[in-house]
Each structure stands twice: as structure tokens, then as C-alpha cells.
Residue frames as a rotation matrix with the C-alpha (Angstrom) as fourth column:
UNK 1
-0.808 -0.526 -0.266 44.01
-0.509 0.397 0.764 -120.11
-0.296 0.753 -0.588 155.72
UNK 2
-0.880 0.456 0.130 41.27
0.463 0.765 0.448 -121.45
0.106 0.455 -0.884 153.47
UNK 3
-0.539 0.707 -0.458 38.68
0.098 -0.487 -0.868 -118.77
-0.837 -0.512 0.193 154.30
UNK 4
-0.384 0.386 -0.839 37.78
-0.862 -0.475 0.177 -118.07
-0.330 0.791 0.515 150.69
UNK 5
-0.815 0.068 -0.575 37.47
-0.241 0.863 0.443 -121.75
0.527 0.500 -0.687 149.81
UNK 6
-0.793 0.524 -0.311 35.17
0.577 0.482 -0.659 -122.31
-0.196 -0.702 -0.685 152.79
UNK 7
-0.434 0.648 -0.626 33.05
-0.225 -0.751 -0.621 -119.23
-0.872 -0.128 0.472 152.08
UNK 8
-0.481 0.224 -0.848 32.63
-0.876 -0.073 0.477 -120.23
0.045 0.972 0.231 148.44
UNK 9
-0.879 0.155 -0.451 31.75
0.108 0.986 0.129 -123.82
0.465 0.065 -0.883 149.41
UNK 10
-0.666 0.666 -0.336 29.13
0.449 -0.002 -0.894 -122.61
-0.596 -0.746 -0.297 151.90
UNK 11
-0.368 0.517 -0.773 27.66
-0.600 -0.767 -0.228 -120.18
-0.710 0.380 0.592 149.38
UNK 12
-0.640 0.070 -0.765 27.51
-0.677 0.420 0.604 -122.85
0.364 0.905 -0.222 146.68
UNK 13
-0.909 0.302 -0.287 25.91
0.387 0.867 -0.312 -125.35
0.154 -0.395 -0.906 149.04
UNK 14
-0.464 0.764 -0.450 23.20
0.186 -0.412 -0.892 -122.87
-0.866 -0.497 0.049 149.98
UNK 15
-0.371 0.289 -0.883 22.65
-0.815 -0.557 0.161 -121.80
-0.445 0.779 0.442 146.35
UNK 16
-0.589 0.098 -0.802 22.24
-0.532 0.699 0.477 -125.44
0.608 0.708 -0.360 145.29
UNK 17
0.362 0.761 0.538 20.47
-0.909 0.161 0.384 -126.61
0.206 -0.628 0.750 148.46
UNK 18
0.553 -0.255 -0.793 22.98
0.055 0.961 -0.270 -129.42
0.832 0.106 0.545 149.03
UNK 19
0.909 -0.244 -0.337 24.94
0.388 0.200 0.900 -130.54
-0.152 -0.949 0.276 152.05
UNK 20
0.513 -0.826 0.234 28.23
-0.579 -0.534 -0.616 -128.88
0.634 0.181 -0.752 152.87
UNK 21
-0.708 -0.704 -0.063 30.27
-0.487 0.551 -0.677 -131.79
0.512 -0.448 -0.733 154.13
UNK 22
-0.759 0.414 -0.503 28.27
0.587 0.770 -0.252 -133.20
0.283 -0.486 -0.827 157.05
UNK 23
-0.673 0.483 -0.560 26.11
0.168 -0.638 -0.752 -130.08
-0.720 -0.600 0.349 157.48
UNK 24
0.042 0.755 0.655 22.77
0.975 0.113 -0.193 -129.50
-0.220 0.646 -0.731 155.74
UNK 25
-0.899 -0.377 0.224 22.47
0.431 -0.853 0.296 -126.29
0.080 0.362 0.929 153.73
UNK 26
-0.657 0.745 -0.118 18.81
-0.601 -0.612 -0.514 -125.74
-0.455 -0.267 0.850 154.62
UNK 27
-0.059 0.765 0.641 15.50
0.057 0.643 -0.763 -127.08
-0.997 -0.009 -0.082 153.43
UNK 28
0.725 0.301 0.619 15.79
0.627 0.084 -0.775 -125.69
-0.285 0.950 -0.128 149.90
UNK 29
-0.291 -0.829 0.478 18.15
0.943 -0.332 -0.001 -123.79
0.160 0.451 0.878 147.63
UNK 30
0.641 0.400 -0.655 18.40
0.532 -0.847 0.003 -120.08
-0.553 -0.351 -0.755 148.33
UNK 31
0.740 -0.406 0.537 19.90
0.314 -0.498 -0.809 -117.23
0.595 0.767 -0.241 146.31
UNK 32
0.446 -0.708 -0.548 23.40
0.737 -0.056 0.673 -116.23
-0.507 -0.704 0.497 147.39
UNK 33
0.894 -0.337 0.296 25.33
-0.079 -0.767 -0.637 -113.03
0.441 0.546 -0.712 146.73
UNK 34
0.492 -0.822 -0.286 29.05
0.847 0.375 0.377 -113.65
-0.203 -0.428 0.881 147.13
UNK 35
0.976 -0.183 0.117 30.90
-0.159 -0.970 -0.185 -110.37
0.147 0.162 -0.976 147.69
UNK 36
0.434 -0.899 -0.056 34.63
0.896 0.424 0.129 -110.48
-0.092 -0.106 0.990 147.00
UNK 37
0.988 -0.086 0.129 36.55
-0.077 -0.994 -0.075 -107.36
0.135 0.064 -0.989 147.91
UNK 38
0.521 -0.821 0.232 39.98
-0.445 -0.029 0.895 -108.91
-0.728 -0.570 -0.381 148.28
UNK 39
-0.009 -0.582 0.813 41.10
0.398 0.744 0.537 -111.55
-0.917 0.329 0.225 145.78
UNK 40
-0.655 -0.181 -0.733 42.04
-0.578 -0.505 0.641 -110.87
-0.486 0.844 0.226 142.19
UNK 41
0.278 0.912 -0.303 39.41
-0.888 0.123 -0.444 -111.85
-0.367 0.392 0.843 139.65
UNK 42
-0.011 -0.353 -0.935 41.51
-0.731 0.641 -0.234 -114.55
0.682 0.681 -0.265 137.98
UNK 43
-0.926 -0.377 -0.032 42.00
-0.243 0.657 -0.714 -116.43
0.290 -0.653 -0.700 141.28
UNK 44
-0.423 0.854 0.302 38.31
-0.611 -0.023 -0.792 -116.09
-0.669 -0.520 0.531 142.18
UNK 45
0.389 0.562 -0.730 37.30
-0.921 0.258 -0.291 -117.57
0.025 0.786 0.618 138.82
UNK 46
-0.375 -0.624 -0.686 39.85
-0.546 0.747 -0.380 -120.40
0.749 0.232 -0.621 139.16
UNK 47
-0.947 0.039 0.320 38.51
-0.273 0.432 -0.860 -121.33
-0.172 -0.901 -0.398 142.58
UNK 48
-0.031 0.999 -0.032 34.90
-0.785 -0.045 -0.618 -121.21
-0.619 0.006 0.785 141.38
UNK 49
0.264 0.053 -0.963 35.81
-0.835 0.513 -0.200 -123.58
0.484 0.857 0.180 138.53
UNK 50
-0.730 -0.619 -0.291 37.65
-0.367 0.714 -0.597 -125.91
0.577 -0.329 -0.748 140.93
UNK 51
-0.823 0.482 0.302 34.58
-0.218 0.224 -0.950 -126.00
-0.525 -0.847 -0.079 143.19
UNK 52
-0.803 0.508 0.312 32.26
0.548 0.422 0.722 -126.44
0.235 0.751 -0.617 140.18
UNK 53
-0.416 0.658 -0.628 30.16
0.278 -0.565 -0.776 -123.41
-0.866 -0.498 0.052 141.07
UNK 54
-0.952 0.145 0.268 27.61
0.250 -0.132 0.959 -123.17
0.174 0.981 0.089 138.28
UNK 55
-0.263 0.922 -0.284 24.34
0.929 0.163 -0.331 -122.54
-0.259 -0.351 -0.900 140.12
UNK 56
-0.240 0.251 0.938 22.32
0.513 -0.787 0.342 -119.61
0.824 0.563 0.060 138.74
UNK 57
0.804 0.585 -0.110 21.48
0.365 -0.338 0.868 -118.86
0.470 -0.738 -0.485 142.37
UNK 58
0.282 -0.804 -0.524 25.14
0.782 -0.124 0.611 -118.09
-0.556 -0.582 0.594 143.16
UNK 59
0.827 0.057 0.560 25.71
0.409 -0.743 -0.529 -114.47
0.386 0.667 -0.638 142.12
UNK 60
-0.057 -0.957 -0.283 28.96
0.998 -0.049 -0.036 -112.49
0.020 -0.284 0.958 142.30
UNK 61
0.981 0.029 0.191 29.84
0.038 -0.998 -0.046 -108.96
0.190 0.053 -0.980 143.27
UNK 62
0.367 -0.927 -0.082 33.56
0.926 0.355 0.130 -108.73
-0.091 -0.124 0.988 142.64
UNK 63
0.432 -0.207 -0.878 35.57
0.268 -0.900 0.344 -105.60
-0.861 -0.384 -0.333 143.41
UNK 64
-0.681 -0.732 -0.005 37.50
0.201 -0.194 0.960 -105.72
-0.704 0.653 0.279 140.11
UNK 65
-0.487 0.595 0.640 34.35
0.842 0.126 0.524 -105.95
0.231 0.794 -0.562 137.99
UNK 66
0.533 0.668 -0.519 32.76
0.796 -0.604 0.042 -103.22
-0.285 -0.436 -0.853 140.09
UNK 67
-0.020 -0.642 -0.767 35.74
0.147 -0.760 0.633 -100.95
-0.989 -0.100 0.109 139.46
UNK 68
-0.841 -0.299 0.452 35.73
0.446 0.093 0.890 -101.72
-0.308 0.950 0.056 135.72
UNK 69
-0.175 0.888 0.424 32.04
0.935 0.014 0.355 -100.89
0.310 0.459 -0.833 135.43
UNK 70
0.760 0.650 -0.031 31.77
0.601 -0.683 0.416 -97.88
0.249 -0.334 -0.909 137.73
UNK 71
-0.024 -0.882 0.470 35.33
0.276 -0.458 -0.845 -96.66
0.961 0.109 0.254 138.29
UNK 72
0.348 0.182 0.920 34.68
-0.778 -0.491 0.391 -96.83
0.523 -0.852 -0.029 142.03
UNK 73
-0.788 -0.605 -0.114 35.81
-0.403 0.647 -0.647 -98.88
0.465 -0.464 -0.754 144.96
UNK 74
0.155 0.806 -0.572 33.67
0.092 0.564 0.820 -101.51
0.984 -0.180 0.013 146.61
UNK 75
-0.902 -0.383 0.201 33.18
-0.129 -0.204 -0.970 -100.40
0.413 -0.901 0.135 150.21
UNK 76
-0.044 0.938 -0.343 30.35
0.306 0.340 0.889 -101.97
0.951 -0.066 -0.302 152.21
UNK 77
-0.651 -0.227 -0.725 31.28
0.757 -0.121 -0.642 -100.24
0.058 -0.966 0.250 155.45
UNK 78
0.514 0.847 -0.135 28.79
0.856 -0.517 0.014 -97.75
-0.058 -0.123 -0.991 156.85
UNK 79
0.266 -0.422 0.867 29.64
0.292 -0.822 -0.489 -94.09
0.919 0.383 -0.095 156.27
UNK 80
-0.685 -0.581 -0.439 31.55
0.594 -0.097 -0.798 -92.45
0.421 -0.808 0.412 159.09
UNK 81
0.403 0.790 -0.461 29.52
0.913 -0.317 0.255 -90.75
0.056 -0.525 -0.850 161.79
UNK 82
-0.129 -0.395 0.910 29.83
0.346 -0.877 -0.332 -86.99
0.929 0.272 0.250 161.54
UNK 83
-0.089 0.003 -0.996 30.64
0.994 -0.059 -0.089 -85.43
-0.059 -0.998 0.003 164.88
UNK 84
0.739 0.404 0.539 29.62
0.435 -0.897 0.076 -81.91
0.514 0.179 -0.839 165.72
């Protein structure tokens, strides 16, 4: 429960170079690629707005947008090993 919120907060903190609660996010801002292969796009956008994610360093790869653009599924798993 709350995994997406936490992941988005961590990504935003790193992208902006700001603390995440009591934890530092590093010495400087770093680019972040947030990959979402589960939630629907509307909910992802709503959460990003609620968390005030506006950093240009926070980039999205969302499975719904990927499908719309390429008519494919977002699968980051390695290809299966072919057995002889």
C-alpha cells in the first residue's frame, strides 16, 4: 500500500535534488526516468499533480502512452532464454 506514492516521491526528490522526508536525495539533482507499467494514466497524472511533480528532470515512460504511440506492450523483462 502506497508503493506508487513513495516511488514518485523518491523520483521527484532525486530529480529536484531535495530531501525526501528526513533523507537526503543526493548532492545534486539527477535525471529520473519513472516507468509506470501498471496504473492507468489518469491516476498517474492525478498523483503527479498532488505531489507537485513539475521538474524537467522527472521524465515518464507510461505503458498507456507507449501503447498509443507504438501499439505495443511495455515489457522490460529480459527475453526468455532459448533452450536447445
